[in-house]
N, C-alpha and C positions, 0 to 999 in steps of 0.2 A: 727813369724806368730802367730796371736791370735788363740784361740780355735775355734772361730766362722769361721774365715777364713779357718782353716784346715778342719772344717766340710763342708764348702761350696765347697772346692776342692774335698772332698770325694763325696759329692752329685753330682757334675758335672761328675766325673768318673763313678759313679754308673748309673746315668741317661743315659749316652751314651753307656753303655754296657749291657743293659737289653736284655735278650733273651726271646722271646715269648714262654714260656712253659706253659702258662695258670695259673700256681700257683702264679707266681710273680704278675700278674695283680690282682688276688684276694686279695693278701696282700696289694698292693698299693691302691686298692679300699677302704679298711678299713680306710686308712689315708687321702683319697681325700675328705677333708671336703667340698670343693666347688663343688664337684661332676662334675668337668669339664674334667675328664679324664687325668688330669695332676697333678702330685705330685710336688707342688712348694717347694721352700726352707723352708718356714715356716712350711708347713705340714710335710716335712721331719724331721725338728728339733723336732716337736711335737711327731712324731712317735718314735724317739730315746728316748725321755723322758719317754715314756710308759715302756720301757725296763730297765730303771734305777732301781737299787735295792731299792732306797728310795721312789719310786713312790708308792702312796697308792694302795693297792690291789684292791680297788673299781674301780680305774681308769683302771687297767689292765683288770678287768672283763668287764667293759664297752667297752673297745677296742676289746676284743676277742668275745664278745657276744652283739653287739649293738642292736640286735632285742629284747633282753631280758629286756631292760630298758624302 
């Protein structure tokens, strides 16, 4: 199985097991680029990239503090 397919399987598992605790929706809202209330697979992949150690610090800051840009 390719890495993308494995990530897609993880995405499906996570998206079907979300518990409405308030916090998870705030986190998902940061990555919902289309602002449609749904985190699609592309947005999910982008969100993982932000946490990669080689991702530029500027991108991490933009993700954490979008109102500051």
